[in-house]
N, C-alpha and C positions, 0 to 999 in steps of 0.2 A: 651251109652248113648251121649256121647260129640257129636256124629256126628248128634245132630237133637238136634233144636230148642222149638220144640213144639210136642205134643199126643196129635192125636183127635180122641174118641171116637164116632162112628157113633151110629144113632139113629137107629129104628126099635126095633122090639118086640122079633126078634129072636137071631140077630148078638151077644146083648151088653149081652143076657142071656146064650150063648155059649161062650163069651168071658170071662166072671163072674166065670167060673167052669176050664179056664186054670191055671195051678200055674205057668207058665210062664209072662202067660200075668201080673198075680198079682202081681209076684215080679216086673216086668218092671214097670206096673203103681206106688207102694209104692216110687219104687227105683226116677221114675221119679219126684215124688211129694215130694221129699227128697231132691234134687235137687234145687228146688224152678222152676223150668222151669213149662211155662205155659202147662196145660191141660184143653182141651174144650173136653166138654161130653153135646148132645143134645137128646133130648126125650127120651128113654130110657137107654140111656146111662149109666146117672149118677149112675143105681145099678152095674156097674162092680167098681166102686169108693166105693161102700161100701161094696162091698167083699174087697176090697183091705186096709179094714179099714180105712180110711183115712178121713172120715168124721165129727168124733166128732168134735164139737164148730163151723164147719163149715157153710156157707151158701149159699145155692143152689135153682137151682130149676130143674124138671125135670117133663115128663110126668106124666097126673092125678094119673095113676091108679099104679106108683111106690112112690109117695109120700108119703105113711105110712110107706115103705121100708126104704127111707134117714130119716125120723124123727125115726125111730127105731135103724139108723146106726148111732143116734147122731149132725145128723145137723137140721139147723133152714132153714126150708122148705120156700120158695116166693112164691107167685102167682106172678109172676111177667113175660116178654118175655125173660130177661137175666140176672143172677146174675152173679157177680163177687167178688170173695172173694179171694185175696191173688193171689195164681196163678192159681186158677182154677176159669172156666167161662161157665157155665150151662145156658141153653137154655131149656124151654120145649114141644116146639110142631113145627114140620115144617112152620105151618104157621108166627116161629116166626124165620125165618131162616135169613132171609135180617139182623136183628137188631143183631142174633148173629154173624153174618160175620163180621157185623159192629168192632162189640167188638174183635172178633179175632185177625181182621186185625190193629186195633189200639194197641194192645197192642202185636201184632209182631213186629209194625214201631216204636216203642219207643225203640224195641232192634237194 
C-alpha cells in the first residue's frame, strides 16, 4: 500500500458490483482508508465503499440508484456533482467527470 498515493474505483454498473464481493479488494479499501490516502469513486463505485463498511458518518454522492445503499451504510448522500469528505472524493455520474477529475487532481497536487 505504501507504493500508492490514491486508489480510483471505476464506475459502471457491473465493475463495482463485482469488486464489492472480492474479499481482497474490501480489505485493501479498508486498509487504504485507514491510511488516510485518497479514495476516489465515481458513479456506482461507492457501493464498494459501502461493502468495505467505511461510510458511517461520511458525506458522499453516487449514481441515483445506489444512493439508498449509501444511506443504509450510514452515509449522508448529497445531490451534487462532486463531494469531498476527508480522504474520499465521490461523484455521481459520467457527466460530472470533469468536475470529479479536477477534484482528484487538486487533492493529488496538494500531496
